[in-house]
N, C-alpha and C positions, 0 to 999 in steps of 0.2 A: 786506405782513407781517400774519400774523394776531394777534390778541390774546394776549398772554402766558396760557400756561396758568394755570388757578385752582388755589389751593393744595390739597392733599389735607388734609381736616381730620381723619379719623378712619381711620388705616390704610391699607394698599394696594388699589386698587380695579381694577387693568387687568389684563388676561388677557395671557399670553405671545403667544397667536396674534392679538391685535387688532393693527389697524394702528397704533393710538397705543402699545400696549406695544413694537411692534417699533422705533418712532422713539426711545422711551425708550432702549431698549437699545443701539441705533446711537449715540446721544449718548454714553452712558456708556462705550461701548466706544472710541468714537473720543477721549475725554477721556483715560481710563487707557491706552490705546494710544500716546497723545502722549508720556508719559512713557515707558513701557516701550520704545517705538520710539526715543527718543533715547538712551537710555542704551547700547543694543546698537549703534546707528549710531555713536556717539563710538568704542567699542572697537575698529572696524576701523581708525577714523583717527589711533588712537594712535603707531603707528611714525611716521607722516608729520608730526604735528603735533610729536612729540617732537623730531625733527630740525630742522624748521623753526624752532622755537622754543628750541631748545638745551636740553631738558629731559632728566634723568636718570630712571631708574626710579622715583625719588621722586616727581618732578614728574608722571608718568603716574598713580602713584597717587593722588595728590593732585586730578588732574583727574578721576578716576572719585569719589573719597570726598568732595571738598567739596560735590558735589551729593548724595551719598548722606547726608553728616553733617546738612546742614540739613533733607533731607528726613524722615530718621528723627528728628531730635531735634524737629520741629515738627508732624510729621504729627499727633500726638495733639492738638494745639491746633486744628489745621485740621478734625478731626472735630468737635470741641466747637463750634467757630464754625459749624459746617454746623447741628449739632441746635439752636443757639440762634438763629441769625438767619436760617436758612434754607439747605438744603442745595444746592439749584439756584442760589442768589445766590452762595454761596462758591466753587462750582464754576467759576462764570462768572469772577469775580475771579482766581481761580488760574490758568485758562488764558490770560486776558490777560496777567497778570505772568510767567508762563512763557514766554510768546511774546516779550515784550520783552527778558527776561534772555537767551532765545537768540540774539536779535540781537547782543547785547553779546559773547556768545561767540564768534559769527561773526566780530566786526570787532577780536577780542583782537589788540593788538601783541606782547604778550609772555604766560609762560607765568604768571607773577603775576597779570596783569588777567584770564587765563582761568580762573583757580583761583576768583578773587573773583567772576566773573560765574557762574560754575557753582554756586557758593554760593548766589547770588540766585536761579537756575533751580530749587534746591532747594525754596525757600520757595514758590514758584508750584505744584511738585510736592506740597507738604506741603498746600496747599489744594484742588487737584483730584482728588488720588488717593483720600482716604476718601471724599469726596463722589459719587465714580462708584458704588461698590458700595452706599453707604448709600441712594442715590436708588431703587436696584432693590430693595432690602430693603422701603423705604417705600412704594414705587410698585406692586408687583405682590400678586396675592392669595397667599395664604399656600401653597396648593397648586402655585402656578407658580415659586415663588421657587427652588426647588434647579435647576429646568431653566433658568430665567433666569441663575443665576449660572454654572452650567456653560456657558452658551452665553458670558456674559460671561469666563470664565477661558479659555475655547478662543480665541475671537477676540482676546482681549488677548495670548494666548501667541503668535497668529499674528504679531501687531505685534514681540513681542520677537524671535521667530525671524526673520522676514522683515528687521528691520533691520540685520543683518550684510550682507546682499546689497544693500540699498539703500545701506547706508553704503560698501559697496565700490564700486558704481557710480558715486557722489557723489565719492568720494576721487580714482577713477581718471582721471574724466572733466571735473570741476569743481573740484577741490582739497579739502582736509579742512574749510575754512570752511562748506561746503554741507551738512556733517554737521549744523550746528547751524541754519543758516539755512532747512533744508528744513522747519523745525517752523513756520514762519510761515503758509502756506496751510493747512496742518492745523488750526493753532489757529483761523484763521478760520472754518474749516467746521464746528469743533466749537461755536463761539458761537453761528452760526446756527441750527444745528438745535437746540440748547439752548434758545434764546429761543423757537422756534416751537412746540416739541412737549413739552419737559420740564416736569411739575407741580413747583409747590414744594411741600416737605415740611420740617417742624421738630418737635422735641420742646416740645409745648405747657408742658409741667412743667418745662423748664429755668429754674431760678432762681440767684440768688447771684451770687458773683463769679468770674472768669477766674482760674484759677490759673498767675498769671504767675510766680510763683517757681518753682512746679514746672517749667514750660516752659523757664525759663533754666537751671535746675540739670540737665535732661536734656539740654539741648545742650552745655552747658559740659562736662559729664561725658563725653560722647560725643567732644567735639573734644580732650579731655584724654587719653583712652583711646587714640585714633587717631592723635595726634600722637605719642606715646610708642611705639605699635607699629611706625609708619613710620620714625620717625627711630632706628632700630636700639636699640629699648628705652629710649629716654630716660626714666631714673627718675623726675624730678620731675613732669612732666606726667602720666605715667602714674599715679603714687600719688595725684596730685591729683584726677585722673578718677575714679579708684575711690573715693576719699573723697566726690566729689561724687555719684556715684552712690548711695552709701550715705545721703548727706544728701536724695537725691531720694526715696528710699523711705520716710524717716523722716517727711518733710514731707506724701507722699501720706496716709500711715496717720493723722496728726494733723488733715490738713484735711479728710477724709472728711466729708460728701458732696460739698463742693465741690472736691474735689482733680480735677487733670488726669485721672488715672485713680482712678475709682471704685473702692475696695478691694473692694466687694461683688462687683464684675464677677467677680472670681477666685474666688468661692464654690462656683462649678460646677467641679470637678475636671476634666471634660473641657475644658472652655473654657482651662483653664490648659494642660493636657497637650498640646493642639493648638498653643499658642503655643510650648511649649517644642520640639515637632517643627519648627515654623514656622523657630525660630530656627536650629536645627542643618541644617537641610534647605537654608535660603537662604544660610547660609554658604557651604556646598560649591558650592552653584550661582554665587554670585558669583566665586569663584576660577575656577571653570571659564570664565564668560563672560568674565572679565577676560583670561585669559591664551590660550584654544584660538586666537582668530583673529589674535592676535600671533604664536604659536607656527606657525601654518599660513603665515604670510607670512615670518616672519624665519628659520624653520628648515626647514619644507618646501618653500619657494620659490613658493607660490601666489600669484597675483596679487591684489589687494585685492578684486576680482570674484568670483574664484573662491572665496577665502576665505569670502566672505559667502555665496556659492551653497552652500557646504558644509552650511550649516544647514537649507537647505531642506527636507530629509525630517521635520525636527523640525515646520517650520511646516504642512506637511501633514498630519502625524498630530495634532497638536493640533487643526486644524479639523474633522477627521474625527470625532475620539473624544472629546474634552473634553465635550460636551454630552450625550452618551450616558453617560458617566462619572458626571457629575451624577445622572442618572435612575437608575442602577444602585444609586449610593451612597444614594438615598433608599430604594428598595425592599428593599436587603439590608443597609445600613448601611455607613458609610465605612471600618470597620475594615480589611477586607481589599483593597478597593481602594488603599488608601493605603498600607498596609504592602508589596503587591505592587509599586504603581506606584514608591515610594520606591527599593525594593531592585533594580529593573529600571534605574531612572537611575543608582545607583551602579554597576551592571554596565556601563552604557555609559561611566562615567567611567574604569573600570579599563580598557575597550577604547582609550579616547582615550590612555592612556598608552603605548600602542604607536605613536602617531604621530610620527615623528621626520624626519630629512632623507630626500627623496625619497620620502616616505609615498605610497602607492596611495589615491587616493579611493575605488576600488571595495571594496579589501580592507580598510581601515583606517578611513578617514573616514566613509564611508557607513554601515557597520554599527553604528559607535559613535554617531553623532548618531540614527541611527533606532531604536536601544535605548533611548537616553536620550529621545527624543521619546515612545514607548510608555509609557514610566515616567512621566514628567511628565502625559502625557495622562491617565492614571488616577488621579493622585495631587492633583493641584491642585484641581479642581472640589470634589471631596469634603472636602477640608482646608478650602475657603474656605465650603463649606455649613455645615461643622460650626463653625465659628467664628461665625456668625451664628446659628445655630439653637440656639446654647448660652447666648445672651447674651439679655437683656430686651429686646424691640423698641423701648422708648424709647431704648437704648443702641446703637441701629444704628449711628450716626456713630461713636460712641465705639469700640464692638468694631472696626469696620473700622479705624479709625486705629490700635489698639492693635496688630491683626494684621500691618498695613502697616509700622508702627514696629519690631515685634520682625523682620520680613523683612529690613528694610531695614538693621538694626542687625546682623544676621547677616552680610549681605553687607559691611557697612562694616568690621567688625573683621576679618572673613577676609580681605578685600582689602588690609588693613592688615598683618595678621599673618604670612600664609602666604608671599607672596613673600620676604620677608627671612628666614624661617624656612628656606626651599629653596634661599637663594643666590641671588636675583634682587634685587640691588642695584646700584646705580652705573649704568654706562652697559650692564648684561647683555642689553637688548633689541637691542643692536647687535653683540653677540658670540653667534653661533647655537650654539657648542657649549656655553656656558655657561647661555643659555635653555633649550636642551632637556634638560640635566640638571634644571634646576630645574623645569621644566615636569612632566616625568616624575613626580617624587616629589610635586609638587602634586595631580597627578590620584589617585595613590593616597591622599593624606590626605583627600582630597575624598569618594572611595569609602568610606573609612571612616567619614566623618560621617554619610553617608548610611545606612550599616548602623546605626549607633546611633539615628538618626531614624526608622527601621523599626522598631527594638526598642520604642523609646519608644512608638510607634503601637499597635504589636500589645499590649501590656502593659496600656494605661492607655484606651483608645478604646472605648466601648461599641459593639456592632454595631447598635442602635436608636436612635441619637441624633437622627437626621433625621425621625423619625416624628412627628405632630403633638402627641403629647400628651408626649412627652420634650423637643421643641423648645421647650414652652412652660416646661420647668421653670426 
């Protein structure tokens, strides 16, 4: 093995077309893709693990949300740890942690053990996810960052889209436990590539103490709100979660500049706006990814492999178009690519509402996921580039952590709130007619959220935010 790469002392030095730059991109894509792959692989396995572990809809929601809860609650801390102690180092620790927790998930004897292991898995994800994007921002020269982020978004999107196909094959041929155990060889590959090729980077100006109180308040607030929403609007944890959320905001304002989330990072109104867009957009997507593959199996009669294969057009479109969308956003601004992309993705959700019993893949599933894939390809890379371009470079890890936390929080709250709201409770996933009715309503709700997200984008985001001059603002 070659010596570990030396630390970057002063800004990004790698070019996108260089061999070293491609290795760095590969490592970050593999790392972030590991977390994305897991979340979508698990979705396909839900009906099977639910039956084997005797879980109801709440158990399935917690299987998804236990992971998202710790990920969203601690991802800000993960970004700060990377800025302070080295993004490469924390990225590696997170990858190893994620692999160990994945093994525990695969060995779970009951639903309670699985939920606990998923929460541990989310901690690993909170360490590795912000590091992947921060490594790109810190390693590449300024002019190549939008292109690198576009490639990262596209290839990462491929991981999330190919997950259902891989999950379907694993569930159908080897059992649902392999939806988790498959992470182990991927994690080993990430560790090897990172050790050999990724340079270390950190914020040399980072000083002061870590905001442990802020981290605890954020995690507890999300836990209380999520529990209250999943458990049929339980008032006490819901109110407690909201109160803890308000306390978190107050603590962050008081502790600045040592806060988990530096208040000054939100002075740029575009940064604030694009995070609001992220919250609403990923809330809608979280509902769709949670319910679609279950709908295809429980209601439409697709096999696990066929249900996973249904998302293949999204995979192909993300692979072909996301990097190009990043380049277009740099040249013309992110406003129009994001607005039109989000609207197009929402149109895909409307089309998904027609998927029911005996659904035709060619007439209903294929057009819906293709339209969704086109929209996602156009929106995600410009959105991610805008987040990083509107934050100070020294806060690369923090900005990435904030945006990831916002995205996961949107998904977490929507997956907790929307299923009960549309009647998906109890053993609904074993009752095709009940699940079908709830799914159709949920797709309409998700499409409405995308329309709101597109409107916010159009009204608030400047067209020139990715130019070098404005990126430094």
